[in-house]
Structure formats: structure tokens, C-alpha cells
N, C-alpha and C positions, 0 to 999 in steps of 0.2 A: 733289219737287226731285231732279234729277239732277246730281251733281258731275260736273266733266269728268274725265276720264281722264289720268293721268299719261304723257307719253309715255316717261319713262325706265325705266318698269317694265315689265319683260317678263313674260309667262304663266308661271307656276312650277307644275307640277302634283307633289304627294306622292301615292304610292299606298303605303297600308297594308296590309300583308296578314299573317295570323298565321304564325307558325314553322311549319314541317312537320318534325316529329321524323324520322318514317321516309318513306322514298321508296315509291312505289305497290309495287313488287317487293319491299320489305322487309315492307310490310303481308300481301301473300301469303304471304311465309316466315313470317311471325307468326303467320299463321292454319294454315299447315301444322303448325307447331311446336305448337299446339294442339290440331289434328284428330287426329294421329295418336296421341298416347296416350288422348285421350277414345274414340277408336275400339278402341284395343286395350284398354281397361278394359271398354266396353260389350262387345265380343267375348268377353272373359274373362267377364263376368257371364251373358252368354247362353249361354255353355258350360256354367254351373254352375248354371243353371237359372231365371235372371232375363229372362223373356221380353219386359219392358218396357225392358231396359237399351239395346237398339239404337233404341227409338223416342225414348226420352229423349235419347240421344247426338243423333240427326238434330235434334230440337228445339233442343238446347243449341249446336249448331255454327250452325243458322240464326241464333240470338240473337247468337252471336258475331259473324258474318258480316254482319248488319244494324248492330252497333254499330261493327265495325271500319269498315264502308262509312260511316256517320255520321260519323264523327272524321274520316275522309279526306274528303269533301264540306264538311265546316266549314273545312277548310285553305283552301277556293276562295274565301271572300267576302273582301272588301276593302271600303276606304274611299278615294276620292279626293279630295283635297283641291286645288282651283283657284284661286290668287292671281295678280290683276294689276292693273293701276291701277284698273279700274272695279268688280272683284267680288271676292268671297271667297265660293267655293262649296263644300259639300262633297255630296259623292255617295257612295251604299252599293250594293252588291251586294243581291240578284242580278241586278236590272234596272238597276243605275246611276241609281238615282232621286235626284232631288234631295232633300237632306233640310234643307239649309240654304244661305240666300243673302245676302247683304248688302253694301253699298258698304264697302270696306277701313277707311275713316275711321271706321266706326261699329263695328266690329269689336273685342270685347273679349274677353281671353285669360284664363281665371282657372284657377286647381290648385287642388285639395283634397287634402290630406295634405302630407308632406315635400316641398320643391322638389327634393331631389337624387332622392327615391324616389315620383313623384308616385301616389297613389291614381286619382285622375280628372282628365283633361284636359276641361276646357268652353269650347266657344266659343260667344260670345253676341253678340246684338243686338236692340235694341227689346223687351227684356225676355224675349225666347226663347234658351235656351241648348240646345246639342246636345253630348254626349259624344264625342269622337272616341279612337281609340287604345284602346278598353277591353280589346281582346284580346292588346294588347302587353305585354311583360314590364314591370317598374318602371324598369328602366336604359334600355331602349328609349324609354319613355314620357318620360323626363326627356330625352332627344335630341329627340324631337319637341317638346315644350315650347320647347326653345333654337331649333330651326328655325322654328318657329312665330311666335316672338317677333321673330326676325328678319325675316321675310316682312310681318308685319303694320306692322312700323317701317320698312320699306322701302316697302311700298305707300300708308304714310300720309302720307310725306315730301311736302311741299308742291311745287307747281310752281316750276320756278325763273321768275324774273322776265323777262319779255319784254324783250329790249333793242330802244331806239330808235334 
């Protein structure tokens, strides 16, 4: 059964991204601030007879570099929520794959935890639920709940009666 689209509901897209605390340049400066003392200590240790200190420093800095790179790349993820009169859709990175789709009339929004600072925001339809905004802080999640409730309510409004 396909329900008719509402002509009055424009397509709305919400793109959710995690906050990045540091810029790419700041991550590099942080790495340098870690690398300089590690290198100085490794050099001093080598000078007093510890032949393994430079190798340990290289291994340590490689692990730190990989960890910083992983943290930076985790900021690239996103969730895209598309709502119009015909569909409510959720897509996720990295390949913009659709993880949820339903007609807005059948979509239900549920919140786990306190309404002011929700722990989980779930979108569901036909027995299936998908969590959205898990990487957002609680205050932003509550704003997301407010926006989603408004979008779902707007999309669920009945079509105006045709005038004769």
C-alpha cells in the first residue's frame, strides 16, 4: 500500500556529525608536543646505555600516530536523515548506505533516558528500530529529539481536503 505524498511537506535533510575538538593542524601540533619529549628521553636513555630506548620511542610514536589518525578519521562519520511527505530515511557513512526507510505516517520516535538529556534516540517502524545521534552529546541529542518530533509531526499531517 502506498500512501499519497503531501504536497505541502518539502524535503528536509538533517546531517548529524560528531564534534571535532581539534583541527587537523592542532592534531599535528599535539603529535609534535608528544614526540619531542619522547625523543629527548629516548636520546638521553640511549646516551647512558639503553640501546633499546630509540626503538621503543619509534614504536611508541607510531602507536600514538595511529591512534591520533583513528580519532581524526572517526570525526568523518555522519548520519543523514531525510524527511518528506513520502519517506523518512536514515543513511550512514562511510558509503551513505540506507539503514532505515519508512513512510512518515508509520514512523515512531522513542527516547531512552531523561527527556532533557536522552541516552538513546530511536526511530522505529514495523517492529524495526534504529538509533540515531549516538555520537552526539546529551544536550545536542535533546535538540535532535525536538527537531525530529517536529519533522515527523509535519510529515504526518493529513492532506487538506480538495476543494470542489
